[in-house]
C-alpha angles and dihedrals in degrees: 000000000000138000125282120273119267114280116221119195139167132029100248093079095256110138126192115208126175113241098240100142094113091051096050105031105105091212091055098039099094099200095049094044094048091047093052091046093050090046091052093050094044095048091043090054092049090049090050092053090048092051091048098051109020111031118088120225127245095255097194095045090054089056097050125029093193101052147023094071118169108274130188090220090063141249101284121185134178130241136187125230134188135197148150088251137010087260097056101052117154129186119265093253089066089060090064095225112172126203115187096189090056094042087235114145092188117006110238137192140296097060096176125036139160087268095056090049094045094047087054089061107266113095114233136180093193143343123225146144097058121196124185128217112188117203110179107300093342124094120207116194121199118192145159114262119187111221111233092213105040093029086221129127118249130177114253128188134205133183132217127190096181102061095273100310093117131014137207114212108227098182138243112343097183130018124173134171089260136053116288129191143142097053100199106192123193143153128248128168093348091306128111116228135188125206106190125179112254103159092153086071091051091232140096105228129194118208128195125210113243094173108015127250103004107036125060135169131202107260101178145334095238097183136012094219128103093242117179127218097352131179137180123217135174116237132162095347096312138086117239127203119201120190145134126247111198094172098078124102109268094010112148110229112245089358103080130093132182131186128207130180139204144160091247138025086242092063156179091216127207125199121246113252091237095054123176089044089187133015099159144107113336092231092066096082099247094141113077118253105188145318120338115231143195121236126170090347095306127113118227130195126204116219136183125244103212097167106110094027136340110293096005095158144330122259125201127220131189110218107223100172128026117166134132091270104025137054128175131167136166128207118248131186115271095214089223118134115221118223117247095196090097118205092353089070119077089231098028097122106034148345122193110170136058132175113182124179138175116242125216088255090062093250120125123229127192136187120205136176125223142179134205095212135047125249115285093017094138093054093044092052092047093052092046089048093053091048090051092051091050088051089052091052091051093049092047090055091045091050090050092050091053091049091047093240092114114054100212134344092260117026108225089229085073091058122092094247094063108038097115136265116002137171124267089248090056091050092049089051092049092054092051097038116104091199092052092050093049092047091052090047091048092052092049093049091051092052093047089050091053091050091049091047092054090048092054097042104049108199092209094056126087093249091045092053089050091052092048091049091050092049090049093051093047089049092053092047092048091047093052091043092052093048090048093050094047102037105014099081119215093330091237121145095222129193118254114236122220118206086352092299134112128211141175140234139202119246114218129187134171121217147137141222099284092062100053093120091056091047095052092051090044094053093045092053105038097039087070095056109115101240100039110115102174139356117224116196115200102208110205105172142011134011111331118230125248116260089235088068092071128083097212135161092201134042115284120207122191114207107197113208125210094216131041101238134142087221088073088077091076100035114142108258118188091189091071106100100188127077092222124068124186108209102203126168115236092237095060118093120184135152119281088236090065090050091050092049090051090050092052092051090050091051087056090051109023091163091066138073103247116193152139106248116065125193134185118215110196143118132080113299095025112252130190113231139172127263091272089071092054090049091050091055094038096234149071138204101186137053117202108239092214083090110018143114120231143164107271097216097037098046099040097044090046091051093050096043122120090251091058095053096096090050092050089053090055090051091052093046094050097030086224145078102055089133092049090052093053091051090053091048092051092047091048091052098053140037093209131070112304101179134058128187128216118186114226119220088229140338131195127205103219093188087077088069096048102036093229100116112148093218105044098158107060095191093054091042093053091045092056091048092050087055089051092052091055094046095046091048089057091048102041108013133262125303096191091104093052097081120155119197127231122246096032097126122092091221092059093233094131101054 
């Protein structure tokens, strides 16, 4: 509730106003000020906790301090694909190419990102529009790279000597005073030419290499039109230029296509009689999306579908007629499989460019760009974040009004009629001003409404307490949502590259029929983690489910075992194609970002067991204790393999060796301790550290909700494990002297 309106009396100009400034000024009003201050601190603390435990980091920005800034155009990257034909392309990870120096077993897409460009010395927000030039066994890749400082597109170039598995960044091949993209590279008369897009200049320029691939000179301005995404191809004795001109009157943006023809790539160029070939809906693929190619005697054109968002997907067209007065093409399937991992996949949201070429070996190779977010995502998130913060402010005031800490929704001291000393002319205007009168009336109505609201919703009543609780919860949710939108980046749980390279791992879990609910939730969640290639379910007991029952973004394989044994967890499996396996119990749920961090640490130390649950086995006699004991003694010598990365071949063969047979017998007899046994086997095989801890942001045990936990009695469970420690120490030697301390890593992931 606010103060009374100003009272005006007398005709001599003398006005009597109550001195209520101290009562209405929000900075002086102690209860209102304290309430707002406490609210600010409380919500700020909640937001800080949310940021600490729930928000995922910008992976690329943490790798390079000079590039990979958030950009409204997106976060484009480039991947490599192979196939027996241009219609059967598969990503490089399906080729199972391993690179020891890059710790990539196998190599996975993307192969070039803003981070790989920025680390090489030229800052980049994203890389896109890739074009290949193959010279013998060497691949040269030209691409647009958006400079993080100038915010302008330049043409970068990288080189690969292993068929695209790894790339060396050579630098900027072409830099002009205007934006460049779409670097279409081709040969003509023993010269190498580049036809980049430079529509900001209003010209289509042709460059010739004078010292390939880094030095280029302007050969000719072949057209004074701001053509977009243009290419030149020979066909039936002529050269054909395809491009889009969005500058014309009535031209549909991203939906227009023109064709020109000439006897030479140098011109002169004549327009096709049907120009514009297209001026239609932008989802129809009119705008070019890469290099055209020949296959089985037919010419194909790649187009962009920009309907849902810019660069949503590529579309493929077979050109059936191309003459100076006719053009006909029909759409054909691309054969490309879109990722369903969403933002966690490097190309989960869109892909708008493809260059596919046939190698001398007969194999086809393609390069494609992709993005995990849609166009304008950064602006959209900022606006939603600001709206959330405004909603928080409104709810905080409403909460204060109901508590009585805020005296009115709008203190009258904020209204024009009570802002302090004013001139007589100002006061005369206020009395005669319709706007002033309405503003004063509006303020008064708001305050009366707040008073009425508090009278109806009594804070001390049951219903009032429920309303206050609901407002508080909505405020907290809105606060976290706003912080996440503004500061949380795209929200993607990205993979962490090592030495500029990505890889993949196999996820393996062991379960049985009573835990099917856990398993379905498990598969749905983890299959969408960026680096997961396959999920293997070791089925120990009961009728296995049908694969159709799972909502999975990756292949799921159920391995049915003949005997219910915990030893099955580490059985040698030749069908696993990755070097890394994440053994993860089906009742553990943690963020994909934690999984990706663990995978990166394992790639740094593939000879170790890298996991999320540390234990310290010590004392006399040896006794198994929880993580709290390890924390108390600032060290650990075991990692529970219910959530741990390991080398497939090394771990499984070690576990099933002749030396491990007595230990496996103990596991079968106690139906426990298979993870303890593997830790002893690792320690016995090496004199260096064999375990590495990574702290998860959070983890949930879903068996608590279903009542199907394998180890229900903690005291009995720990007793059995203590017995295992003593038996394995007799068999394989002690591990009490193999202690690793917490907080050793520079990245702080093991605190």
